[in-house]
C-alpha positions in Angstrom: 0.0 0.0 0.0 2.8 2.4 0.9 4.6 1.7 -2.4 1.5 2.8 -4.3 1.4 6.0 -2.3 5.0 6.8 -3.2 4.4 6.1 -6.8 1.6 8.7 -6.8 3.9 11.4 -5.6 4.8 13.2 -2.3 1.8 15.5 -2.3 -0.4 12.5 -1.9 1.3 11.8 1.4 1.3 15.2 2.9 -1.5 17.3 1.5 -5.1 17.8 2.6 -6.6 14.8 0.8 -5.3 12.7 3.6 -7.8 14.3 6.0 -10.6 13.5 3.6 -9.5 9.8 3.6 -10.1 9.6 7.3 -6.6 10.3 8.5 -6.7 11.6 12.0 -4.9 14.8 12.8 -3.6 14.8 16.4 -1.7 17.3 18.5 1.8 15.9 19.5 4.1 17.5 22.0 7.3 18.8 20.4 9.5 17.0 23.0 8.1 13.7 21.8 9.1 14.3 18.2 12.5 13.6 16.6 13.8 14.7 13.2 13.9 12.2 10.3 17.1 10.2 10.9 17.4 9.8 7.1 17.1 13.5 6.4 19.8 14.4 3.8 19.4 18.1 4.3 21.6 19.5 7.1 21.3 23.3 6.6 18.0 25.1 7.0 17.9 28.7 5.7 17.5 31.0 8.7 15.7 33.7 6.7 13.2 31.2 5.2 12.6 29.7 8.7 11.9 33.1 10.1 9.4 33.8 7.4 7.7 30.5 8.2 7.6 31.4 11.9 5.9 34.7 11.1 3.3 33.0 8.9 2.6 30.4 11.6 2.4 33.2 14.2 -0.2 35.0 12.1 -2.2 32.1 10.5 -1.3 29.0 12.5 -0.2 25.6 11.0 -2.2 25.2 7.8 -0.9 21.7 7.1 0.0 19.0 9.7 3.4 17.4 9.7 3.7 13.7 8.9 5.2 11.4 11.5 5.7 7.7 12.3 5.8 6.1 15.7 9.3 4.9 16.6 10.2 1.7 18.5 11.0 3.8 21.6 7.5 5.2 21.7 8.1 8.7 20.5 7.7 10.0 17.0 10.0 10.6 14.0 9.2 13.2 11.3 8.5 11.8 7.8 7.7 15.2 6.2 7.5 18.7 7.6 10.7 19.3 9.5 10.7 23.0 8.7 7.2 23.4 10.3 8.5 21.5 13.3 11.5 23.7 13.7 9.4 26.8 13.3 7.1 25.7 16.1 10.2 25.1 18.2 11.4 28.6 17.5 8.0 30.0 18.5 8.1 28.1 21.8 5.0 26.1 21.0 4.2 23.0 23.1 2.7 20.9 20.4 2.2 20.6 16.6 -0.7 19.1 14.5 0.4 15.8 13.0 -0.7 12.7 11.1 0.7 9.4 12.2 1.4 6.8 9.6 3.5 3.6 9.3 6.5 3.7 7.1 9.7 1.6 6.7 13.2 3.0 6.9 13.5 2.8 3.1 10.3 4.7 2.6 11.4 7.3 5.2 14.6 7.9 3.2 12.8 8.1 -0.1 10.2 10.6 1.1 13.0 12.8 2.7 14.9 12.7 -0.6 11.9 13.4 -2.8 10.7 16.2 -0.5 14.1 17.9 -0.7 14.8 17.7 -4.5 11.3 19.1 -5.2 12.1 22.2 -3.1 13.0 25.3 -5.1 15.2 26.9 -2.4 17.9 24.2 -2.6 21.2 25.2 -4.1 22.3 23.4 -7.3 24.9 21.4 -5.4 22.4 20.4 -2.6 20.1 19.0 -5.3 23.1 17.2 -6.9 23.9 15.4 -3.7 20.3 14.6 -3.0 19.9 13.0 -6.5 23.2 11.1 -6.0 22.0 9.8 -2.6 18.7 8.8 -4.0 20.3 6.8 -6.9 23.0 5.2 -4.7 20.8 4.4 -1.6 17.6 3.4 -3.4 19.3 1.6 -6.2 17.5 3.4 -9.0 18.6 4.8 -12.3 18.8 8.5 -13.3 15.6 8.0 -15.3 13.8 6.4 -12.4 15.0 9.1 -10.0 13.7 11.8 -12.4 10.3 10.1 -12.7 9.9 10.0 -8.9 10.4 13.7 -8.6 8.6 14.7 -11.8 11.8 16.0 -13.6 13.4 15.1 -16.9 16.3 12.7 -16.9 18.6 15.2 -18.5 17.9 17.6 -15.7 18.9 15.0 -13.1 22.1 14.2 -15.1 23.0 17.9 -15.3 22.8 18.2 -11.6 24.8 15.1 -10.9 27.6 16.2 -13.3 28.2 19.2 -10.9 29.8 16.7 -8.5 32.6 16.3 -11.0 33.7 19.9 -10.4 36.5 20.8 -8.0 35.5 21.2 -4.4 36.1 24.9 -4.4 33.6 25.4 -7.2 31.1 23.1 -5.5 31.4 25.3 -2.4 30.7 28.4 -4.5 27.6 26.7 -5.9 26.4 25.7 -2.4 26.7 29.4 -1.3 25.0 30.6 -4.5 28.0 32.7 -5.4 28.1 30.7 -8.7 25.0 30.0 -10.8 24.0 26.7 -12.4 24.5 28.3 -15.8 28.1 29.2 -15.0 28.8 25.7 -13.6 27.4 24.0 -16.7 29.7 26.2 -18.9 32.7 25.3 -16.7 31.9 21.6 -17.1 32.6 21.9 -20.9 36.2 22.5 -19.9 37.7 19.0 -19.3 40.8 19.9 -17.3 40.1 20.8 -13.6 43.1 23.2 -13.4 41.6 25.2 -16.3 38.2 25.0 -14.7 39.7 26.6 -11.5 41.5 29.2 -13.6 38.2 30.1 -15.4 36.4 30.1 -12.1 38.8 32.6 -10.7 38.2 34.8 -13.8 34.5 34.6 -13.3 34.9 35.9 -9.7 37.4 38.6 -10.6 35.9 39.9 -13.8 32.2 39.1 -13.3 31.9 37.1 -16.4 28.5 36.3 -17.7 27.4 32.7 -18.6 27.7 33.6 -22.2 31.3 34.8 -21.7 32.2 31.6 -19.9 30.6 29.5 -22.7 32.6 31.4 -25.4 35.9 31.0 -23.4 35.2 27.3 -22.7 34.5 26.7 -26.4 37.7 28.4 -27.6 39.7 26.6 -24.9 38.6 23.2 -26.1 39.1 24.1 -29.7 42.7 25.1 -29.0 43.5 21.8 -27.4 46.1 19.6 -29.1 45.2 15.9 -29.6 47.8 13.5 -28.0 48.7 10.0 -29.1 46.1 8.3 -26.9 43.3 10.6 -28.1 43.1 12.6 -24.8 43.1 16.4 -24.9 45.9 18.6 -23.5 47.1 22.2 -23.7 50.5 22.7 -25.4 53.4 24.5 -23.8 53.0 27.3 -26.3 49.4 27.7 -25.4 50.2 27.8 -21.7 52.7 30.6 -22.4 50.1 32.5 -24.5 47.5 32.1 -21.7 50.0 33.4 -19.1 50.9 36.3 -21.4 47.2 37.2 -21.8 46.8 37.1 -18.0 49.6 39.5 -17.6 48.2 41.8 -20.3 44.7 41.7 -18.6 46.3 42.6 -15.3 48.1 45.5 -16.9 45.0 46.9 -18.6 43.0 46.6 -15.4 45.6 48.8 -13.6 45.9 51.2 -16.6 42.2 51.8 -17.0 41.1 51.3 -13.4 38.2 49.0 -14.3 37.3 45.4 -15.1 38.9 44.2 -18.3 38.2 41.0 -20.2 40.3 39.6 -23.1 38.2 36.9 -24.9 39.8 34.8 -27.6 37.8 33.2 -30.4 38.3 30.9 -33.3 41.5 31.5 -35.3 43.1 34.8 -34.3 39.9 36.6 -33.5 38.9 38.0 -30.1 37.8 41.0 -28.3 38.8 43.3 -25.4 36.0 44.4 -23.1 36.3 47.5 -20.8 33.5 47.9 -18.3 32.1 51.3 -17.2 29.6 52.1 -14.5 28.4 55.6 -15.2 28.5 58.4 -17.9 31.4 60.0 -16.0 33.2 56.6 -15.9 32.6 56.2 -19.7 34.1 59.7 -20.4 37.1 58.9 -18.3 37.8 55.7 -20.2 37.2 57.6 -23.5 39.8 60.2 -22.6 42.3 57.5 -21.7 41.7 55.7 -25.0 42.2 58.9 -26.9 
């Protein structure tokens, strides 16, 4: 019976139709409730939790949490941990809940599905949630996508983020880097070059389109070695170092962000950024 419920989606488990099917809503004291031991999410946004507390303070709990009874006699959260934490923050004694029986595997699946369906997760959090779902539940990317109502290609794109260097993953987790930037970085195969381009994104404020163009030209310039792998020649490394020196000189000379973008063949462009009319006129005078 529980498997059929899971197949029909998470909303079937935690939304109001449960009440219409005769599910009893009970008040359970907070000190009798424990978080889901299989919860993959460890960080809860403080701002979002504060907003939820304000909503509960004004309107009350509009939807009960879902729990199961544990062997020790208390309760474990199946879904609704943010509501539980908000009630704790408000100093409430109890929370409305629906008690159902679920196995450990079902608890894990519900926690994973609930998390990856949330829109406030960072790309890297979603990537780890998808990976845990696939590894722990023994499903394929296509099956994982079906369970959360996403396309398989979307799941694959998130999981690919885990191939990026840890520094870039951390930037994704903090939302400093966007999913679009990360996907463009993935088109560069060498991790050292990924880090170099990542540093350029942070220093120069490169757009996703800028990164795509640089990534494309970087891969086009690669020389093919005997085993078919791709590598950058010594001459290209010298050229890249030279371009980096020139970029640093131009930044200091013009007092603004400068981008040197190379294209196919010997084409490219130099981009000088300005931030006001006065700044534009200052650059114009320097260029004259």
